[in-house]
N, CA and C of each residue as an Amber inpcrd file, in Angstrom:
protein
   468
  16.8960000   5.1740000  -0.8620000  16.1300000   6.2580000  -1.4600000
  14.7360000   5.7740000  -1.8820000  14.6840000   4.6110000  -2.5240000
  13.4120000   4.0620000  -3.0020000  12.4570000   3.8310000  -1.8360000
  12.8860000   3.0960000  -0.8050000  12.0260000   2.8230000   0.3510000
  11.6570000   4.1070000   1.0930000  12.5920000   5.0140000   1.1790000
  12.3200000   6.2870000   1.8440000  11.1840000   7.0290000   1.1490000
  11.1920000   7.0070000  -0.1780000  10.1590000   7.7180000  -0.9310000
   8.8040000   7.0310000  -0.8810000   8.7650000   5.7020000  -0.8910000
   7.4510000   5.0570000  -0.8560000   6.8460000   5.0460000   0.5440000
   7.6660000   5.3450000   1.5510000   7.1380000   5.4040000   2.9190000
   7.1030000   6.8320000   3.4670000   7.2320000   7.8080000   2.6030000
   7.3440000   9.1910000   3.0890000   6.0740000   9.7390000   3.7540000
   4.9320000   9.0990000   3.5470000   3.7060000   9.5710000   4.1880000
   3.4210000   8.8520000   5.5040000   4.3360000   8.0010000   5.9080000
   4.2700000   7.3610000   7.2190000   5.0040000   8.2810000   8.1850000
   4.3690000   8.6030000   9.2910000   4.9650000   9.5670000  10.2120000
   5.0220000   9.0260000  11.6400000   6.0380000   9.4150000  12.3270000
   6.1650000   9.0620000  13.7350000   5.5760000  10.1200000  14.6500000
   5.0580000  11.2010000  14.0780000   4.5710000  12.3140000  14.9000000
   3.1120000  12.1920000  15.3240000   2.3470000  11.3020000  14.6640000
   0.9600000  11.1070000  15.0780000   0.5010000   9.6980000  14.7010000
  -0.4640000   9.1520000  15.4490000  -0.9530000   7.7960000  15.1510000
  -1.6460000   7.7400000  13.7840000  -1.3810000   6.6720000  13.0530000
  -1.9840000   6.4550000  11.7390000  -2.4680000   5.0110000  11.6310000
  -3.3760000   4.8030000  10.6980000  -3.7630000   3.4600000  10.2920000
  -3.2650000   3.3070000   8.8610000  -2.4300000   2.3070000   8.6440000
  -1.7390000   2.1290000   7.3690000  -2.0370000   0.7310000   6.8400000
  -2.1780000   0.6350000   5.5190000  -2.3440000  -0.6600000   4.8560000
  -1.1620000  -0.8610000   3.9160000  -0.6330000  -2.0750000   3.9310000
   0.3740000  -2.4620000   2.9490000  -0.1640000  -3.6640000   2.1810000
  -0.2630000  -3.5310000   0.8670000  -0.6800000  -4.6360000   0.0020000
   0.5560000  -5.3460000  -0.5390000   0.4840000  -6.6630000  -0.6000000
   1.5660000  -7.4800000  -1.1350000   2.8410000  -7.2750000  -0.3080000
   2.7400000  -7.6060000   0.9480000   3.8380000  -7.3720000   1.8940000
   5.0900000  -8.1900000   1.6010000   4.9400000  -9.2810000   0.8680000
   6.0560000 -10.0930000   0.3880000   6.9490000 -10.5450000   1.5440000
   8.2350000 -10.2600000   1.4760000   9.1710000 -10.7630000   2.4770000
   9.3800000  -9.8180000   3.6580000   8.6890000  -8.6910000   3.6690000
   8.7140000  -7.8090000   4.8330000   9.7170000  -6.6730000   4.7970000
  10.4070000  -6.4710000   3.6970000  11.3900000  -5.3800000   3.6420000
  10.7020000  -4.0270000   3.8140000   9.6540000  -3.7860000   3.0320000
   8.9180000  -2.5270000   3.1590000   8.1820000  -2.4800000   4.4890000
   7.6580000  -3.6040000   4.9280000   6.9490000  -3.6880000   6.2110000
   7.8420000  -3.1970000   7.3530000   9.0590000  -3.6610000   7.3840000
  10.0030000  -3.2430000   8.4390000  10.2950000  -1.7370000   8.3690000
  10.4210000  -1.2300000   7.1550000  10.6690000   0.2040000   6.9850000
   9.4740000   1.0300000   7.4840000   8.2760000   0.5680000   7.1820000
   7.0730000   1.2560000   7.6570000   7.0390000   1.2470000   9.1820000
   7.2470000   0.0890000   9.7630000   7.2130000  -0.0400000  11.2240000
   8.2550000   0.8540000  11.8940000   9.4180000   0.9660000  11.2960000
  10.4800000   1.8040000  11.8590000  10.0980000   3.2810000  11.8860000
   9.2740000   3.7060000  10.9380000   8.8830000   5.1110000  10.8460000
   7.5970000   5.4430000  11.6040000   6.8160000   4.4250000  11.9550000
   5.4780000   4.6320000  12.5270000   5.5090000   5.1630000  13.9570000
   4.4620000   5.8560000  14.3080000   4.1890000   6.2930000  15.6750000
   3.9260000   5.0530000  16.5360000   4.2570000   5.0780000  17.8230000
   4.0200000   3.9160000  18.6880000   2.5570000   3.4700000  18.7680000
   1.6240000   4.3830000  18.5000000   0.1950000   4.0290000  18.5690000
  -0.4330000   3.8000000  17.1930000   0.3830000   3.7380000  16.1590000
  -0.1230000   3.4540000  14.8090000  -0.3720000   1.9620000  14.6460000
  -1.1220000   1.6260000  13.5880000  -1.3950000   0.2250000  13.2570000
  -1.1050000   0.0220000  11.7790000  -0.4320000  -1.0990000  11.4750000
  -0.1440000  -1.4750000  10.0930000  -0.8420000  -2.7920000   9.7890000
  -1.7180000  -2.7680000   8.7880000  -2.3690000  -3.9820000   8.2830000
  -1.5930000  -4.4250000   7.0520000  -0.9360000  -5.5750000   7.1510000
  -0.1330000  -6.1160000   6.0490000  -0.9190000  -7.2280000   5.3720000
  -1.2890000  -6.9960000   4.1180000  -2.0410000  -7.9900000   3.3320000
  -1.0630000  -8.7560000   2.4390000  -1.0900000 -10.0760000   2.5730000
  -0.2240000 -10.9460000   1.7630000  -0.9860000 -12.2310000   1.4820000
  -1.1190000 -12.5790000   0.1980000  -1.9180000 -13.7600000  -0.1510000
  -1.1500000 -15.0750000  -0.0390000   0.1650000 -15.0290000  -0.0360000
   0.9980000 -16.2260000   0.0370000   1.2160000 -16.6210000   1.5020000
   0.7370000 -17.7820000   1.8950000   0.8130000 -18.2210000   3.3000000
   2.2590000 -18.3560000   3.7790000   3.1530000 -18.8000000   2.9070000
   4.5640000 -18.9330000   3.3070000   5.1850000 -17.5650000   3.6020000
   4.8090000 -16.5620000   2.8310000   5.3100000 -15.2100000   3.0940000
   4.6990000 -14.6560000   4.3790000   3.4600000 -15.0200000   4.6500000
   2.8280000 -14.6120000   5.9140000   3.5770000 -15.1920000   7.1050000
   4.0210000 -16.4280000   6.9680000   4.7910000 -17.0490000   8.0520000
   6.0820000 -16.2840000   8.3100000   6.7300000 -15.7930000   7.2520000
   7.9370000 -14.9660000   7.4140000   7.5830000 -13.6340000   8.0810000
   6.4530000 -13.0590000   7.6680000   6.0180000 -11.7960000   8.2740000
   5.7170000 -11.9660000   9.7570000   5.2040000 -13.1340000  10.1230000
   4.8920000 -13.4080000  11.5350000   6.1260000 -13.4010000  12.4240000
   7.3020000 -13.5020000  11.8360000   8.5460000 -13.4450000  12.6140000
   8.8990000 -12.0220000  13.0270000   8.2290000 -11.0560000  12.4220000
   8.4230000  -9.6570000  12.8170000   7.6340000  -9.4430000  14.0990000
   8.3170000  -9.2030000  15.1600000   7.6750000  -9.0380000  16.4650000
   7.4030000  -7.5620000  16.7270000   6.1730000  -7.1650000  16.4430000
   5.7690000  -5.7820000  16.6680000   4.2610000  -5.7850000  16.8810000
   3.8270000  -5.3070000  18.0200000   2.4030000  -5.3410000  18.3720000
   1.5540000  -4.4480000  17.4760000   2.1630000  -3.5590000  16.7090000
   1.4130000  -2.6690000  15.8240000   1.0840000  -3.3210000  14.4820000
   1.6760000  -4.4780000  14.2140000   1.5260000  -5.1660000  12.9360000
   0.3880000  -6.1750000  12.9870000  -0.5250000  -6.0750000  12.0030000
  -1.6350000  -7.0210000  11.8520000  -1.5050000  -7.6700000  10.4790000
  -1.1700000  -8.9420000  10.4480000  -0.9460000  -9.6510000   9.1870000
  -2.2420000 -10.3230000   8.7590000  -2.6040000 -10.1350000   7.5070000
  -3.8170000 -10.7240000   6.9430000  -3.4490000 -11.5450000   5.7140000
  -3.7660000 -12.8310000   5.7530000  -3.4900000 -13.7310000   4.6360000
  -4.6090000 -13.5920000   3.5980000  -4.5980000 -12.4380000   2.9290000
  -5.6010000 -12.1120000   1.9170000  -4.9640000 -11.2950000   0.8090000
  -5.4620000 -11.4380000  -0.4290000  -4.9800000 -10.5640000  -1.5030000
  -5.5890000  -9.1600000  -1.3590000  -4.9860000  -8.2060000  -2.0110000
  -5.4360000  -6.8110000  -1.9300000  -6.8990000  -6.6440000  -2.3260000
  -7.3570000  -7.4180000  -3.2940000  -8.7340000  -7.2520000  -3.7600000
  -9.7690000  -7.6690000  -2.7200000  -9.3300000  -8.2720000  -1.6270000
 -10.2560000  -8.6700000  -0.5590000 -10.1260000  -7.7860000   0.6790000
  -9.5110000  -6.6210000   0.5180000  -9.3170000  -5.7030000   1.6400000
 -10.6460000  -5.3370000   2.3030000 -11.7110000  -5.2550000   1.5180000
 -13.0030000  -4.8430000   2.0790000 -13.6340000  -5.9140000   2.9700000
 -13.0480000  -7.1120000   3.0320000 -13.5290000  -8.1280000   3.9760000
 -13.0730000  -7.8210000   5.4030000 -11.9820000  -7.0800000   5.5150000
 -11.4070000  -6.7500000   6.8210000 -11.6150000  -5.2650000   7.1490000
 -11.3860000  -4.4240000   6.1590000 -11.4640000  -2.9760000   6.3460000
 -12.7100000  -2.4840000   5.6200000 -13.7700000  -2.2370000   6.3340000
 -15.0080000  -1.8750000   5.6480000 -15.5820000  -0.5340000   6.0670000
 -14.8570000   0.2140000   6.8580000 -15.3160000   1.5560000   7.2030000
 -14.6250000   2.5530000   6.2870000 -15.4060000   3.2900000   5.5320000
 -14.8350000   4.2440000   4.5930000 -14.1590000   5.4010000   5.3220000
 -13.1400000   5.9260000   4.6730000 -12.3880000   7.0840000   5.1620000
 -11.7860000   6.8610000   6.5460000 -11.1400000   5.7080000   6.7260000
 -10.5030000   5.4000000   8.0050000  -8.9980000   5.1760000   7.8900000
  -8.4680000   5.1670000   6.6770000  -7.0690000   4.8320000   6.4610000
  -6.2650000   6.0860000   6.1260000  -5.0830000   6.1870000   6.7320000
  -4.2180000   7.3510000   6.5240000  -3.2480000   7.1790000   5.3610000
  -2.8750000   5.9320000   5.0620000  -1.9060000   5.7000000   3.9940000
  -2.0150000   4.2540000   3.5160000  -1.9240000   4.0640000   2.2050000
  -1.8820000   2.7290000   1.6100000  -0.6200000   2.6480000   0.7610000
   0.1590000   1.5970000   0.9940000   1.3720000   1.3530000   0.2120000
   1.1860000   0.0000000  -0.4610000   1.2270000  -0.0010000  -1.7840000
   0.9230000  -1.2110000  -2.5500000   2.0260000  -1.5530000  -3.5320000
   2.3630000  -2.8260000  -3.5650000   3.2710000  -3.3270000  -4.6030000
   2.6430000  -4.5310000  -5.2920000   1.3270000  -4.4860000  -5.4350000
   0.6070000  -5.5580000  -6.1280000   1.0750000  -5.5970000  -7.5790000
   1.5500000  -6.7490000  -8.0420000   1.9660000  -6.8340000  -9.4550000
   0.7380000  -6.9260000 -10.3610000   0.5940000  -5.9730000 -11.2480000
  -0.5890000  -5.9130000 -12.1080000  -0.4230000  -6.6560000 -13.4300000
   0.7380000  -7.1770000 -13.7080000   1.0280000  -7.7710000 -15.0130000
   0.0130000  -8.8410000 -15.4190000  -0.3370000  -9.7290000 -14.5180000
  -1.2500000 -10.8240000 -14.8550000  -2.6740000 -10.5970000 -14.3320000
  -2.9900000  -9.3700000 -13.9720000  -4.3010000  -9.0740000 -13.3920000
  -5.2370000  -8.4840000 -14.4480000  -6.5140000  -8.7730000 -14.2950000
  -7.5010000  -8.1850000 -15.2060000  -7.7200000  -6.7140000 -14.8520000
  -8.1930000  -5.9590000 -15.8220000  -8.4910000  -4.5430000 -15.5840000
  -9.5650000  -4.4100000 -14.4970000 -10.5470000  -5.3030000 -14.4770000
 -11.6000000  -5.2540000 -13.4530000 -11.0380000  -5.4450000 -12.0530000
 -10.0860000  -6.3640000 -11.9040000  -9.4780000  -6.6040000 -10.5970000
  -8.6580000  -5.3920000 -10.1600000  -7.9020000  -4.8320000 -11.0880000
  -7.1060000  -3.6380000 -10.7770000  -8.0280000  -2.4970000 -10.3530000
  -9.1240000  -2.3080000 -11.0740000 -10.0730000  -1.2490000 -10.7310000
 -10.7010000  -1.4830000  -9.3590000 -10.9840000  -2.7260000  -9.0120000
 -11.5500000  -3.0310000  -7.7010000 -10.5850000  -2.6220000  -6.5920000
  -9.3170000  -2.9350000  -6.7680000  -8.3050000  -2.5490000  -5.7690000
  -8.2390000  -1.0310000  -5.6490000  -8.2400000  -0.3380000  -6.7780000
  -8.1600000   1.1300000  -6.7580000  -9.3970000   1.7300000  -6.0880000
 -10.5780000   1.2880000  -6.4800000 -11.8210000   1.8480000  -5.9370000
 -11.9480000   1.5590000  -4.4430000 -11.6980000   0.3200000  -4.0410000
 -11.7750000  -0.0220000  -2.6110000 -10.7800000   0.8010000  -1.7980000
  -9.5880000   0.9680000  -2.3290000  -8.5650000   1.7520000  -1.6340000
  -8.9780000   3.2130000  -1.5250000  -9.4940000   3.7500000  -2.6020000
  -9.9500000   5.1460000  -2.6000000 -11.0220000   5.3600000  -1.5260000
 -11.9600000   4.4530000  -1.4400000 -13.0320000   4.5780000  -0.4510000
 -12.5060000   4.5190000   0.9800000 -11.4850000   3.7090000   1.2140000
 -10.9440000   3.5470000   2.5660000 -10.1230000   4.7450000   3.0360000
  -9.4820000   5.4230000   2.1040000  -8.6060000   6.5370000   2.4700000
  -9.3780000   7.7370000   3.0110000  -8.7890000   8.3690000   4.0150000
  -9.2950000   9.6570000   4.4780000  -8.9770000  10.7060000   3.4160000
  -9.7050000  11.8060000   3.4380000  -9.3970000  12.9130000   2.5310000
  -7.9960000  13.4390000   2.8150000  -7.3240000  13.8730000   1.7630000
  -5.9650000  14.4060000   1.8070000  -4.9050000  13.3730000   2.1650000
  -5.2660000  12.1040000   2.1140000  -4.3060000  11.0380000   2.4050000
  -3.8680000  10.3610000   1.1120000  -2.8480000   9.5050000   1.2090000
  -2.1590000   9.0110000   0.0250000  -2.2100000   7.5020000  -0.1460000
  -2.2360000   7.1090000  -1.4230000  -1.9860000   5.7340000  -1.8240000
  -0.7250000   5.7580000  -2.6790000   0.2120000   4.9090000  -2.3300000
   1.4470000   4.7710000  -3.0860000   1.4050000   3.4080000  -3.7670000
   1.5730000   3.3920000  -5.0900000   1.5360000   2.1350000  -5.8580000
   2.8620000   1.9630000  -6.5930000   3.5050000   0.8200000  -6.3680000
   4.7410000   0.4810000  -7.0700000   4.3790000  -0.4790000  -8.2000000
   4.7660000  -0.1420000  -9.4210000   4.4800000  -0.9830000 -10.5940000
   5.7040000  -1.0330000 -11.5070000   5.6870000  -1.9830000 -12.4300000
   6.7970000  -2.1260000 -13.3810000   6.6050000  -1.3330000 -14.6630000
   5.3780000  -0.8450000 -14.8970000   5.0960000  -0.0790000 -16.1130000
   4.2700000   1.1530000 -15.7690000   4.3770000   2.1570000 -16.5900000
   3.6130000   3.3900000 -16.3860000   2.1870000   3.2620000 -16.9250000
   1.8630000   2.1500000 -17.5450000   0.6050000   1.9530000 -18.2620000
  -0.6660000   2.1090000 -17.4260000  -0.5780000   2.0190000 -16.1280000
  -1.7690000   1.9870000 -15.2770000  -2.1660000   3.3600000 -14.7420000
  -1.3910000   4.3640000 -15.0290000  -1.6250000   5.6940000 -14.4720000
  -3.0350000   6.2050000 -14.7400000  -3.5350000   6.0130000 -15.9410000
  -4.8600000   6.5330000 -16.2940000  -5.9610000   5.9320000 -15.4200000
  -5.7750000   4.7040000 -14.9400000  -6.7740000   4.0810000 -14.0550000
  -6.8370000   4.8030000 -12.7130000  -5.7030000   5.1790000 -12.1780000
  -5.6490000   5.9100000 -10.9080000  -6.2000000   7.3190000 -11.0670000
  -5.9330000   7.9330000 -12.2050000  -6.3840000   9.3090000 -12.4270000
  -7.8980000   9.4190000 -12.5380000  -8.5870000   8.3130000 -12.7500000
 -10.0530000   8.3340000 -12.7700000 -10.6260000   8.6490000 -11.3870000
  -9.8920000   8.3420000 -10.3330000 -10.3880000   8.5080000  -8.9610000
  -9.5870000   9.5200000  -8.1580000  -8.2860000   9.4630000  -8.2710000
  -7.4470000  10.3510000  -7.4690000  -7.2330000  11.6670000  -8.1980000
  -7.5020000  12.7590000  -7.4950000  -7.3830000  14.0830000  -8.0900000
  -5.9250000  14.4450000  -8.3640000  -5.0300000  13.9520000  -7.5280000
  -3.6000000  14.1810000  -7.6980000  -2.9300000  12.8220000  -7.8080000
  -2.2060000  12.6070000  -8.8970000  -1.5040000  11.3400000  -9.0800000
  -0.2210000  11.6150000  -9.8560000   0.8990000  11.4560000  -9.1760000
   2.1900000  11.8050000  -9.7500000   3.0240000  10.5430000  -9.9530000
   3.4720000  10.2900000 -11.1960000   4.3480000   9.1410000 -11.4320000
   5.8180000   9.5240000 -11.2510000   6.5850000   8.6100000 -10.6660000
   8.0280000   8.8090000 -10.5380000   8.7090000   7.5140000 -10.9480000
   9.7910000   7.6390000 -11.6990000  10.5420000   6.4640000 -12.1400000
  11.7840000   6.2890000 -11.2630000  12.0740000   5.0290000 -10.9040000
  13.2690000   4.6900000 -10.1400000  14.0210000   3.6230000 -10.9050000
  15.3090000   3.8250000 -11.0440000  16.1390000   2.8610000 -11.7530000
  16.8960000   2.0140000 -10.7420000  16.7160000   0.7360000 -10.8480000
  17.4470000  -0.2400000 -10.0500000  17.9930000  -1.2420000 -11.0480000
  17.6990000  -2.4950000 -10.8450000  18.0470000  -3.4840000 -11.8600000
  17.0860000  -3.3650000 -13.0400000  15.9110000  -2.8120000 -12.7960000
  14.9460000  -2.4960000 -13.8390000  14.1500000  -1.2670000 -13.3950000
  13.4120000  -0.6900000 -14.3050000  12.6470000   0.5230000 -13.9830000
  11.4340000   0.1480000 -13.1440000  11.2220000   0.8970000 -12.0990000
  10.0080000   0.7820000 -11.2930000   9.3450000   2.1480000 -11.2790000
   8.0460000   2.1070000 -11.4350000   7.2650000   3.3320000 -11.3510000
   6.5790000   3.3780000 -10.0040000   6.5310000   4.5500000  -9.4410000
   5.7960000   4.7670000  -8.1960000   4.7720000   5.8450000  -8.4650000
   3.5100000   5.4900000  -8.2280000   2.4330000   6.4790000  -8.3400000
   2.1370000   6.9880000  -6.9430000   2.2060000   8.2750000  -6.7710000
   1.8580000   8.9080000  -5.5120000   0.5060000   9.5950000  -5.7300000
  -0.5510000   8.9840000  -5.1910000  -1.9110000   9.4340000  -5.4590000
  -2.5610000   9.9520000  -4.1860000  -3.1200000  11.1460000  -4.2690000
  -3.7480000  11.7670000  -3.1200000  -5.2560000  11.8930000  -3.3130000
  -5.9810000  11.4830000  -2.2970000  -7.4300000  11.6780000  -2.2900000
  -7.7140000  13.0630000  -1.7330000  -8.5430000  13.8310000  -2.4340000
  -8.8630000  15.1760000  -1.9400000 -10.3400000  15.3110000  -1.6770000
C-alpha cells in the first residue's frame, strides 16, 4: 500500500521523465520501473557509492543512476519544467533549513505544471516549507514500524 501510494503518479500509459532522490537499496526504484512506460526515463539520485553499486545491478535501460545528493540535482537536470514526477525520501533530520529549501525550490523549478513531487519524511514538521511553493500539498500518515509522512505536492 505504501509503495503503491508513493508511486501513484507514475504511469505506464505515456512516457514520463521521473526523478527519485535517495534511491537507497532500490526497493522504490524497482517499483517505479515496474509501473513506467517503456519509453520513460528514471533518474535515480543516490549519494552513497555503495548503494549506487547495488542500484547498478538493476538491469533496465530506462534507469539512469547518478552518484549525487538531491541538492545537486541542478548539476544534471537544468532545464526547467521538464520533469513529470519526483519521488523523494531524503532524510531531513540532520539537514539545514537552507539545504531543505534548495531541494524544494530546485524540484519545483524542474517539475512541469500540474505534476507532482512526493516526499517521504519521518515528521510532519516540514509541511510549511513545501506549502511556500506548491499550491496543493497534502500530508498523509502511514503506520509501519514507525510513522511515516508522505507529502503529495502538486505544482500548478
